[in-house]
C-alpha positions as CSV (number, residue, x, y, z in Angstrom):
1,M,0.0,0.0,0.0
2,D,1.3,3.4,-0.9
3,I,1.0,5.2,2.4
4,F,3.3,8.2,2.0
5,D,3.5,11.4,-0.1
6,K,4.6,10.8,-3.7
7,S,7.5,13.2,-3.1
8,Y,9.3,10.4,-1.3
9,R,9.0,8.0,-4.2
10,N,12.4,8.5,-5.8
11,K,14.4,9.7,-2.8
12,F,16.6,6.5,-2.9
13,K,16.7,6.0,-6.7
14,S,20.5,6.0,-6.8
15,L,20.8,3.2,-4.2
16,K,21.0,-0.5,-4.5
17,F,19.9,-3.1,-2.0
18,I,20.1,-6.9,-1.3
19,D,17.3,-8.9,0.1
20,L,18.4,-11.7,2.5
21,F,15.9,-14.3,3.8
22,A,13.7,-12.6,1.3
23,G,10.5,-14.6,1.7
24,I,7.9,-13.1,-0.7
25,G,9.6,-9.7,-0.8
26,G,8.2,-7.4,1.9
27,F,11.5,-5.6,2.0
28,H,11.6,-5.5,-1.8
29,Q,8.1,-3.8,-1.9
30,A,9.1,-1.2,0.7
31,L,12.6,-0.3,-0.7
32,S,11.4,-0.2,-4.4
33,S,8.7,2.2,-3.5
34,F,11.5,4.7,-2.7
35,G,13.2,4.0,-6.1
36,T,15.9,1.6,-4.9
37,K,17.0,-1.3,-7.1
38,C,17.3,-4.9,-5.9
39,V,20.6,-6.4,-7.1
40,F,20.5,-9.7,-5.2
41,A,18.0,-11.8,-3.3
42,S,18.4,-15.0,-1.3
43,E,15.6,-17.4,-0.1
44,W,15.7,-21.1,0.3
45,D,12.0,-21.9,0.2
46,K,11.0,-22.9,-3.3
47,H,7.5,-21.6,-3.1
48,C,8.7,-18.2,-2.0
49,Q,11.3,-18.2,-4.8
50,D,8.6,-18.8,-7.3
51,I,6.4,-16.0,-6.0
52,Y,9.3,-13.6,-5.7
53,F,10.2,-14.3,-9.4
54,K,6.6,-13.9,-10.5
55,N,6.3,-10.5,-8.9
56,Y,9.8,-9.0,-9.3
57,G,11.5,-10.9,-12.1
58,I,14.3,-12.0,-9.8
59,K,14.9,-15.6,-8.9
60,P,16.4,-15.7,-5.4
61,V,19.4,-17.9,-4.9
62,G,19.1,-20.7,-2.4
63,D,20.8,-21.4,0.9
64,I,22.7,-18.3,2.0
65,T,25.2,-20.4,3.9
66,E,26.5,-21.7,0.6
67,I,26.8,-18.3,-1.1
68,S,30.2,-16.6,-1.1
69,E,30.0,-12.9,0.0
70,Q,32.4,-12.2,-2.9
71,T,29.8,-13.2,-5.5
72,I,27.2,-10.8,-4.1
73,P,26.9,-7.5,-6.0
74,I,27.9,-4.2,-4.5
75,H,25.0,-2.6,-2.6
76,D,24.2,0.4,-0.3
77,I,21.4,-1.3,1.8
78,L,21.2,-4.7,3.3
79,C,17.8,-6.1,4.4
80,A,17.2,-9.3,6.3
81,G,14.2,-10.7,8.1
82,F,16.5,-13.4,9.5
83,P,15.3,-16.4,11.5
84,C,15.7,-16.4,15.3
85,Q,18.1,-19.4,15.3
86,A,19.6,-20.4,18.6
87,F,22.8,-18.6,19.5
88,S,25.7,-20.1,21.4
89,I,26.8,-17.4,23.8
90,S,30.3,-17.6,25.3
91,G,29.7,-14.8,27.7
92,K,33.1,-13.4,26.9
93,Q,33.6,-11.6,23.6
94,L,29.9,-11.3,22.7
95,G,30.9,-10.4,19.1
96,F,31.4,-11.7,15.6
97,N,32.8,-15.1,16.6
98,D,29.9,-15.8,18.9
99,T,27.5,-15.8,15.9
100,R,29.3,-18.7,14.1
101,G,27.0,-21.6,13.5
102,T,23.9,-19.3,13.3
103,L,22.3,-17.7,10.3
104,F,23.1,-14.2,11.6
105,F,26.8,-15.1,11.0
106,D,26.0,-15.2,7.2
107,I,24.6,-11.7,7.4
108,A,27.6,-10.5,9.4
109,R,30.2,-11.9,6.9
110,I,28.4,-10.2,4.0
111,I,28.4,-6.9,6.0
112,K,32.1,-7.3,6.9
113,Y,33.0,-7.8,3.2
114,H,30.7,-5.2,1.5
115,K,30.2,-2.6,4.3
116,P,26.8,-1.3,3.0
117,K,25.7,2.1,4.3
118,L,22.4,1.0,5.8
119,L,21.3,-2.2,7.5
120,I,17.6,-3.0,8.2
121,L,16.9,-6.2,10.1
122,E,13.6,-7.6,11.4
123,N,12.7,-10.3,13.8
124,V,10.0,-11.5,16.1
125,K,9.2,-9.4,19.1
126,N,10.6,-11.9,21.6
127,F,14.0,-11.7,19.9
128,A,14.8,-8.9,22.2
129,K,14.3,-11.2,25.2
130,H,15.9,-14.3,23.7
131,D,18.4,-15.9,26.1
132,D,17.7,-13.2,28.7
133,G,18.6,-10.5,26.2
134,K,22.0,-11.9,25.4
135,T,21.2,-12.6,21.8
136,L,20.3,-9.0,21.0
137,V,23.5,-7.9,22.8
138,V,25.5,-10.2,20.5
139,V,23.8,-8.9,17.4
140,K,24.3,-5.2,18.4
141,K,27.9,-5.8,19.5
142,T,28.7,-7.6,16.3
143,L,27.3,-4.8,14.2
144,C,29.1,-2.2,16.2
145,D,32.4,-4.0,15.8
146,L,31.8,-4.1,12.1
147,G,31.6,-0.3,12.0
148,Y,27.9,0.6,12.6
149,V,25.9,2.6,15.0
150,V,22.9,0.5,15.9
151,F,19.3,1.4,16.9
152,H,16.4,-0.9,17.6
153,K,12.7,-0.7,18.5
154,I,9.7,-3.0,18.7
155,L,6.9,-1.6,16.4
156,N,3.3,-2.7,16.0
157,A,1.9,-2.7,12.4
158,S,-1.5,-1.6,13.8
159,N,0.0,1.9,14.2
160,F,1.1,2.2,10.6
161,G,-2.0,2.0,8.5
162,V,-2.8,-1.7,8.3
163,P,-5.4,-3.5,10.5
164,Q,-3.1,-6.2,11.8
165,K,-1.6,-6.5,15.3
166,R,1.9,-7.6,14.4
167,E,4.7,-6.6,16.8
168,R,8.2,-7.0,15.5
169,I,11.7,-5.8,16.4
170,Y,13.4,-3.6,13.9
171,I,17.2,-3.2,14.0
172,L,18.8,-0.4,12.1
173,G,22.5,-0.1,11.4
174,L,24.1,3.0,10.0
175,R,27.7,3.0,8.9
176,N,29.9,5.1,11.2
177,D,31.1,7.4,8.5
178,L,27.6,8.7,8.0
179,N,28.1,10.4,11.4
180,V,24.6,9.6,12.7
181,K,24.4,10.2,16.5
182,N,20.7,9.6,17.0
183,F,17.7,8.1,15.2
184,S,14.1,8.2,16.4
185,F,11.9,5.4,15.1
186,P,8.4,6.4,14.0
187,T,5.7,5.6,16.5
188,S,2.6,5.9,14.2
189,N,1.5,7.3,10.9
190,G,-1.8,8.4,12.4
191,K,-4.0,6.6,10.0
192,I,-7.1,4.9,11.4
193,T,-7.9,1.5,9.9
194,K,-10.3,-1.3,10.4
195,L,-10.3,-4.9,9.0
196,I,-13.5,-4.6,7.0
197,D,-11.8,-2.0,4.8
198,C,-9.4,-4.7,3.6
199,C,-12.0,-7.4,3.1
200,T,-13.1,-8.8,-0.2
201,N,-16.7,-9.6,-1.2
202,T,-15.9,-13.3,-1.4
203,D,-18.8,-15.8,-1.7
204,D,-16.4,-18.7,-1.3
205,E,-18.1,-20.8,1.4
206,S,-14.8,-22.7,2.1
207,Y,-13.7,-19.8,4.4
208,V,-17.0,-19.8,6.4
209,I,-17.4,-21.6,9.7
210,N,-20.8,-23.2,10.3
211,R,-21.0,-25.3,13.5
212,G,-23.0,-25.7,16.6
213,D,-20.4,-24.6,19.2
214,I,-20.1,-20.9,18.1
215,H,-20.6,-18.5,20.9
216,I,-21.0,-14.7,20.4
217,K,-21.1,-12.4,23.4
218,D,-24.4,-10.9,24.3
219,N,-25.0,-7.1,24.4
220,L,-21.8,-6.3,22.6
221,K,-20.6,-2.7,23.4
222,F,-17.5,-1.0,22.2
223,E,-15.7,2.1,23.3
224,T,-15.0,4.4,20.5
225,D,-13.0,7.6,20.4
226,M,-14.5,11.1,20.0
227,F,-14.7,10.6,16.2
228,G,-16.4,7.2,16.5
229,N,-13.4,5.1,15.6
230,F,-13.1,1.6,17.1
231,P,-9.9,0.6,19.0
232,Q,-6.9,0.0,16.8
233,K,-6.5,-3.6,17.9
234,P,-8.3,-6.9,17.6
235,I,-11.7,-6.8,19.3
236,R,-12.7,-10.3,20.6
237,I,-16.4,-11.0,20.4
238,G,-16.8,-14.7,20.7
239,T,-15.4,-18.2,20.5
240,V,-15.6,-21.5,18.8
241,N,-15.3,-24.7,20.9
242,K,-13.4,-23.8,24.0
243,G,-11.8,-20.6,22.7
244,G,-8.3,-21.9,22.4
245,Q,-5.7,-20.9,19.8
246,G,-7.5,-20.4,16.4
247,E,-10.9,-20.6,18.1
248,R,-11.5,-16.9,18.9
249,I,-13.8,-14.6,16.9
250,Y,-13.0,-11.0,16.3
251,H,-15.0,-7.9,15.1
252,E,-14.7,-6.6,11.5
253,Y,-14.3,-3.0,12.8
254,G,-11.2,-3.9,14.8
255,H,-7.9,-5.2,13.7
256,A,-6.8,-8.7,12.7
257,I,-4.6,-10.8,15.0
258,T,-1.1,-11.6,14.0
259,L,-1.0,-13.7,10.9
260,S,0.8,-17.0,11.6
261,A,2.7,-19.4,9.4
262,Y,1.6,-22.2,11.7
263,G,-0.9,-22.8,14.5
264,G,-4.0,-24.9,14.8
265,G,-7.7,-24.5,15.5
266,V,-10.5,-23.9,13.0
267,G,-9.2,-20.4,12.4
268,A,-5.5,-21.4,12.0
269,K,-3.1,-18.9,10.5
270,T,-5.6,-16.0,10.1
271,G,-8.0,-16.1,13.0
272,L,-11.8,-15.9,12.8
273,Y,-13.9,-12.9,12.2
274,L,-17.5,-11.9,12.0
275,I,-17.6,-10.2,8.5
276,N,-20.8,-9.1,6.9
277,G,-22.8,-11.5,9.1
278,K,-20.6,-14.6,8.5
279,I,-17.9,-16.1,10.7
280,R,-15.0,-16.9,8.5
281,K,-11.2,-17.0,8.0
282,L,-9.5,-14.4,6.0
283,T,-8.7,-15.0,2.3
284,P,-5.1,-14.9,1.1
285,R,-5.8,-11.6,-0.7
286,E,-7.1,-10.1,2.6
287,C,-3.9,-11.4,4.3
288,A,-1.9,-9.6,1.6
289,R,-3.8,-6.4,2.1
290,I,-3.3,-6.3,5.9
291,T,0.4,-6.9,5.4
292,G,0.7,-3.9,3.0
293,F,0.9,-5.7,-0.3
294,P,-0.8,-4.1,-3.3
295,D,-3.7,-5.9,-5.1
296,E,-1.5,-6.4,-8.1
297,F,0.8,-8.6,-6.1
298,K,0.6,-12.2,-7.5
299,L,-0.4,-14.8,-4.9
300,H,0.4,-18.5,-4.7
301,D,-2.3,-20.7,-6.1
302,N,-2.4,-22.9,-3.0
303,K,-4.1,-20.9,-0.2
304,N,-2.3,-22.8,2.6
305,I,1.1,-22.0,1.1
306,S,0.0,-18.4,0.7
307,Y,-1.1,-18.2,4.4
308,K,2.3,-19.5,5.4
309,Q,4.0,-16.9,3.3
310,F,2.1,-13.9,4.7
311,G,2.5,-15.4,8.2
312,N,6.2,-15.1,7.7
313,S,6.2,-11.7,6.0
314,V,7.4,-8.3,7.2
315,V,4.7,-5.6,7.1
316,I,5.5,-3.2,4.2
317,N,4.0,-0.1,5.8
318,V,6.2,-0.3,8.9
319,L,9.3,-0.4,6.7
320,Q,8.1,2.4,4.6
321,N,7.6,4.6,7.6
322,I,11.1,3.8,8.9
323,L,12.6,4.7,5.5
324,K,10.5,7.9,5.5
325,E,11.9,8.8,8.9
326,I,15.4,8.4,7.7
327,I,14.7,10.9,5.0
328,D,12.8,13.3,7.3
329,Q,15.7,13.2,9.8
330,Q,18.0,14.2,7.0
331,I,20.2,11.1,7.1
332,N,22.2,10.9,3.9
333,I,22.5,7.3,2.7
């Protein structure tokens, strides 16, 4: 979704980026909206590779651990939504060597060789607390030792113009010679959203849940702000079965829960919602919309594969707002 003024569109047109652990290209969507050019992508999942190629004309290379950093093109920006793989912490150096054996090490060796100006990394919210915070210390120390000033913050997609509660940690690295002393992450773009605005008029009954153990709360009442806007979060209104994971029902005027690549229950991966009088899961296109992907984005033909891809994706709007903030704070990349 294009959520910023058109004057930002070509601000980074002279820059090149690489897309590591690329998935279906959330970073690609965000960076290219500022005019940057992708010169390399890496993703091991074959289904994601196919979707990436269909949408961007680039076939990501496979396992990054088998790719020499010397074969990767010169670039200004490195992006990576890297997996939270277990780290082995020595408790001594807490630096580059302590990341060996993890996928972050492959990011670090590429950074060490190419020294891009800007690093943008993304991970799950709990990454900040992984191993009592030691993992984040290792990552930040490694990047600092490689010549970067590092900033990080947990941001919620609900605050950036998409109706999905999705909290993720964003780690920004700026090369020391850019002389950046401070960076303030955006907190919100101020746009009010609701799930129903991203919903399609699907008549596909395969998404609809019809069963006898559905329970909707009586006398539903909602607190709205002075303008009549509903809370910018999921609004739970009922349950299926015992109300466990994937068995909770939410209101169409609130936000979606975090899309998941896995998870069980009748509402697995998307959650359940009362939409236009029907209790149903979200469609893959709706999942794309609440992750910031435009409607021209080509989806996988298999909806379960598509669900998994959006469950693993970064939210485009959040990245766009971070990049916008870099420009607004007059940081010259």
